[in-house]
N, CA and C atoms as a LAMMPS dump frame, in Angstrom:
ITEM: TIMESTEP
0
ITEM: NUMBER OF ATOMS
240
ITEM: BOX BOUNDS ff ff ff
-5.0000000000000000e+02 5.0000000000000000e+02
-5.0000000000000000e+02 5.0000000000000000e+02
-5.0000000000000000e+02 5.0000000000000000e+02
ITEM: ATOMS id mol type element x y z
1 1 1 N -230.103 -173.859 346.319
2 1 2 C -229.52 -174.753 347.789
3 1 3 C -230.53 -174.8 348.157
4 2 1 N -230.15 -176.361 347.998
5 2 2 C -231.458 -177.147 349.342
6 2 3 C -231.043 -177.524 350.347
7 3 1 N -229.759 -176.446 351.485
8 3 2 C -229.899 -176.42 352.882
9 3 3 C -229.476 -174.746 352.914
10 4 1 N -229.676 -174.356 354.526
11 4 2 C -228.741 -173.513 355.123
12 4 3 C -227.727 -172.834 354.038
13 5 1 N -227.422 -172.012 353.886
14 5 2 C -225.616 -171.631 352.35
15 5 3 C -225.447 -172.383 354.564
16 6 1 N -224.307 -172.276 354.846
17 6 2 C -223.26 -171.788 355.765
18 6 3 C -222.06 -172.987 355.869
19 7 1 N -221.856 -174.057 355.393
20 7 2 C -221.277 -175.579 356.029
21 7 3 C -221.737 -176.644 355.761
22 8 1 N -220.298 -177.952 355.115
23 8 2 C -220.952 -178.552 355.171
24 8 3 C -221.518 -179.164 356.229
25 9 1 N -222.419 -180.957 355.56
26 9 2 C -222.934 -181.72 356.29
27 9 3 C -224.37 -181.372 356.644
28 10 1 N -225.408 -181.213 356.418
29 10 2 C -226.138 -180.891 357.138
30 10 3 C -227.251 -181.567 355.82
31 11 1 N -227.975 -181.421 356.467
32 11 2 C -229.182 -182.095 356.093
33 11 3 C -230.806 -181.725 355.222
34 12 1 N -230.837 -182.489 354.52
35 12 2 C -231.858 -182.17 352.913
36 12 3 C -232.037 -180.661 353.32
37 13 1 N -233.243 -179.819 352.325
38 13 2 C -234.639 -179.509 353.319
39 13 3 C -235.657 -180.633 352.19
40 14 1 N -236.582 -179.997 353.245
41 14 2 C -237.775 -181.71 352.502
42 14 3 C -237.953 -180.323 351.768
43 15 1 N -238.637 -179.103 351.69
44 15 2 C -239.467 -178.238 350.837
45 15 3 C -238.119 -178.233 349.941
46 16 1 N -236.936 -177.766 349.03
47 16 2 C -236.842 -178.264 347.711
48 16 3 C -237.25 -178.485 347.625
49 17 1 N -237.621 -180.316 347.582
50 17 2 C -238.218 -181.345 346.543
51 17 3 C -239.428 -180 345.222
52 18 1 N -240.681 -179.373 345.884
53 18 2 C -241 -178.587 345.844
54 18 3 C -240.604 -176.989 345.006
55 19 1 N -239.561 -176.868 345.542
56 19 2 C -238.85 -175.41 344.241
57 19 3 C -238.254 -176.258 343.562
58 20 1 N -237.356 -177.221 343.937
59 20 2 C -237.539 -178.307 341.56
60 20 3 C -238.447 -178.419 341.314
61 21 1 N -240.025 -178.871 341.586
62 21 2 C -240.361 -178.84 340.631
63 21 3 C -241.582 -177.601 340.333
64 22 1 N -241.161 -177.104 340.17
65 22 2 C -241.762 -175.749 340.528
66 22 3 C -240.867 -174.611 339.085
67 23 1 N -239.757 -175.038 339.541
68 23 2 C -238.019 -174.498 338.88
69 23 3 C -238.376 -174.93 337.601
70 24 1 N -238.503 -176.004 337.521
71 24 2 C -237.819 -177.726 335.817
72 24 3 C -239.39 -176.782 335.417
73 25 1 N -240.145 -176.876 335.865
74 25 2 C -241.76 -176.568 335.036
75 25 3 C -241.867 -175.57 334.688
76 26 1 N -240.979 -173.83 335.539
77 26 2 C -240.349 -173.095 334.435
78 26 3 C -239.845 -172.879 334.085
79 27 1 N -239.026 -173.378 333.37
80 27 2 C -236.97 -173.929 332.659
81 27 3 C -237.725 -174.828 331.714
82 28 1 N -237.807 -175.651 331.874
83 28 2 C -238.148 -176.531 330.558
84 28 3 C -237.221 -177.33 331.164
85 29 1 N -237.416 -178.718 330.057
86 29 2 C -236.391 -179.948 330.413
87 29 3 C -234.999 -179.757 329.75
88 30 1 N -234.584 -178.636 329.332
89 30 2 C -233.398 -178.359 328.585
90 30 3 C -232.588 -177.644 329.114
91 31 1 N -233.405 -177.139 330.4
92 31 2 C -231.996 -176.132 331.351
93 31 3 C -231.232 -177.22 332.187
94 32 1 N -230.331 -177.292 332.239
95 32 2 C -229.381 -178.145 333.705
96 32 3 C -229.746 -176.717 334.979
97 33 1 N -230.472 -178.457 335.874
98 33 2 C -231.072 -177.005 337.177
99 33 3 C -229.756 -178.513 338.317
100 34 1 N -228.92 -177.96 339.169
101 34 2 C -228.429 -178.026 340.32
102 34 3 C -228.35 -178.278 341.601
103 35 1 N -228.184 -179.253 342.392
104 35 2 C -228.931 -178.493 343.947
105 35 3 C -226.967 -179.432 344.132
106 36 1 N -227.386 -178.395 345.697
107 36 2 C -225.691 -178.838 346.213
108 36 3 C -226.393 -178.528 347.808
109 37 1 N -226.55 -179.26 348.334
110 37 2 C -226.514 -179.635 350.198
111 37 3 C -227.354 -181.213 350.395
112 38 1 N -226.738 -181.665 351.548
113 38 2 C -228.005 -182.661 351.545
114 38 3 C -227.765 -183.342 350.746
115 39 1 N -226.807 -183.71 349.461
116 39 2 C -227.727 -184.623 348.249
117 39 3 C -226.934 -186.272 349.016
118 40 1 N -228.209 -186.875 349.068
119 40 2 C -226.339 -187.952 349.768
120 40 3 C -227.639 -189.685 348.745
121 41 1 N -227.661 -190.495 349.235
122 41 2 C -227.767 -191.938 349.369
123 41 3 C -229.607 -191.803 349.579
124 42 1 N -230.499 -190.551 350.256
125 42 2 C -231.376 -190.456 350.639
126 42 3 C -232.289 -190.116 350.074
127 43 1 N -231.666 -189.138 349.159
128 43 2 C -232.273 -187.383 348.997
129 43 3 C -231.373 -187.234 347.616
130 44 1 N -231.069 -187.92 346.48
131 44 2 C -230.649 -188.039 345.49
132 44 3 C -231.827 -188.255 344.563
133 45 1 N -232.252 -189.586 344.372
134 45 2 C -233.062 -189.577 343.68
135 45 3 C -234.519 -188.852 343.931
136 46 1 N -235.163 -188.442 344.727
137 46 2 C -236.009 -188.265 345.248
138 46 3 C -235.795 -186.584 344.531
139 47 1 N -234.944 -185.757 344.687
140 47 2 C -234.151 -184.634 344.21
141 47 3 C -233.916 -184.577 342.315
142 48 1 N -233.743 -185.748 341.778
143 48 2 C -233.651 -186.049 340.145
144 48 3 C -235.238 -186.131 340.137
145 49 1 N -236.372 -187.238 340.442
146 49 2 C -237.226 -187.059 340.736
147 49 3 C -238.171 -185.759 340.056
148 50 1 N -237.678 -185.118 340.68
149 50 2 C -238.448 -183.384 341.337
150 50 3 C -238.162 -182.701 340.197
151 51 1 N -236.637 -183.059 339.199
152 51 2 C -235.603 -182.423 338.248
153 51 3 C -234.164 -181.45 337.939
154 52 1 N -234.249 -181.89 339.156
155 52 2 C -233.146 -181.943 339.404
156 52 3 C -231.721 -183.467 338.018
157 53 1 N -230.509 -181.656 337.513
158 53 2 C -230.396 -183.089 336.856
159 53 3 C -228.623 -182.449 337.406
160 54 1 N -228.219 -182.049 338.066
161 54 2 C -226.586 -181.754 338.47
162 54 3 C -226.289 -181.796 339.791
163 55 1 N -225.907 -182.807 340.884
164 55 2 C -225.897 -183.063 341.913
165 55 3 C -224.381 -182.556 342.452
166 56 1 N -223.85 -181.743 343.468
167 56 2 C -223.101 -181.305 344.355
168 56 3 C -223.463 -181.912 345.362
169 57 1 N -222.375 -183.683 346.244
170 57 2 C -222.635 -184.424 347.077
171 57 3 C -221.002 -183.99 346.947
172 58 1 N -221.053 -183.286 348.603
173 58 2 C -219.523 -183.62 349.61
174 58 3 C -219.551 -184.498 350.382
175 59 1 N -219.885 -184.204 352.035
176 59 2 C -220.204 -185.261 352.821
177 59 3 C -220.308 -186.688 352.455
178 60 1 N -221.324 -186.721 351.238
179 60 2 C -221.86 -188.246 351.629
180 60 3 C -220.819 -188.576 350.915
181 61 1 N -220.288 -187.954 349.735
182 61 2 C -218.694 -188.24 349.262
183 61 3 C -217.374 -188.29 350.234
184 62 1 N -217.25 -187.819 350.943
185 62 2 C -215.608 -187.096 351.604
186 62 3 C -216.114 -187.55 352.758
187 63 1 N -217.195 -188.23 353.768
188 63 2 C -217.192 -188.191 354.58
189 63 3 C -217.062 -189.474 354.444
190 64 1 N -217.549 -190.387 353.286
191 64 2 C -217.758 -191.724 353.387
192 64 3 C -215.961 -192.807 353.665
193 65 1 N -216.579 -194.408 354.41
194 65 2 C -215.678 -194.555 354.304
195 65 3 C -214.629 -195.34 352.812
196 66 1 N -215.625 -195.591 352.243
197 66 2 C -215.121 -195.235 350.861
198 66 3 C -216.142 -194.593 349.781
199 67 1 N -214.343 -193.521 350.068
200 67 2 C -216.022 -192.254 349.028
201 67 3 C -215.766 -192.84 347.143
202 68 1 N -214.801 -193.482 346.458
203 68 2 C -215.682 -193.904 345.29
204 68 3 C -216.09 -194.85 344.963
205 69 1 N -216.821 -195.557 346.04
206 69 2 C -218.192 -196.935 345.815
207 69 3 C -218.848 -195.745 346.303
208 70 1 N -218.868 -194.52 347.716
209 70 2 C -220.19 -193.817 347.533
210 70 3 C -220.3 -192.346 346.412
211 71 1 N -219.474 -192.079 345.722
212 71 2 C -219.817 -191.832 344.062
213 71 3 C -220.426 -192.298 343.234
214 72 1 N -219.885 -193.813 343.31
215 72 2 C -221.14 -194.897 342.247
216 72 3 C -221.703 -195.145 342.898
217 73 1 N -222.449 -195.536 344.207
218 73 2 C -223.951 -195.163 344.685
219 73 3 C -224.493 -193.995 343.474
220 74 1 N -224.373 -192.915 344.019
221 74 2 C -224.72 -191.472 343.467
222 74 3 C -225.425 -191.815 342.606
223 75 1 N -224.38 -191.781 342.476
224 75 2 C -224.087 -191.826 339.857
225 75 3 C -224.92 -192.554 339.997
226 76 1 N -225.26 -194.203 340.299
227 76 2 C -226.237 -194.925 339.81
228 76 3 C -227.195 -194.451 340.061
229 77 1 N -227.66 -193.477 341.727
230 77 2 C -229.256 -192.884 341.187
231 77 3 C -229.426 -192.061 340.797
232 78 1 N -229.126 -191.109 340.398
233 78 2 C -229.412 -190.571 339.747
234 78 3 C -229.308 -190.523 338.033
235 79 1 N -228.818 -191.465 337.349
236 79 2 C -228.48 -192.421 336.871
237 79 3 C -228.142 -191.751 335.514
238 80 1 N -225.959 -191.531 336.088
239 80 2 C -225.171 -190.915 335.699
240 80 3 C -224.515 -191.634 334.854
């Protein structure tokens, strides 16, 4: 989790990036790491750079005026 558990629409916790880096070091490159919470156009690429390989984005997609465009943008940001 990259937010405090509870409800959608929360802000990404910046300290999560260091936790992702450390986790990537521990599990190695072949293990999938999924991030859930606060994933949007400003946090997806830094989370990817820190080691995340799967992303859960709710509000950033379904709260957007054009959910399909938001999905495509996020997918492009993380190399999907």
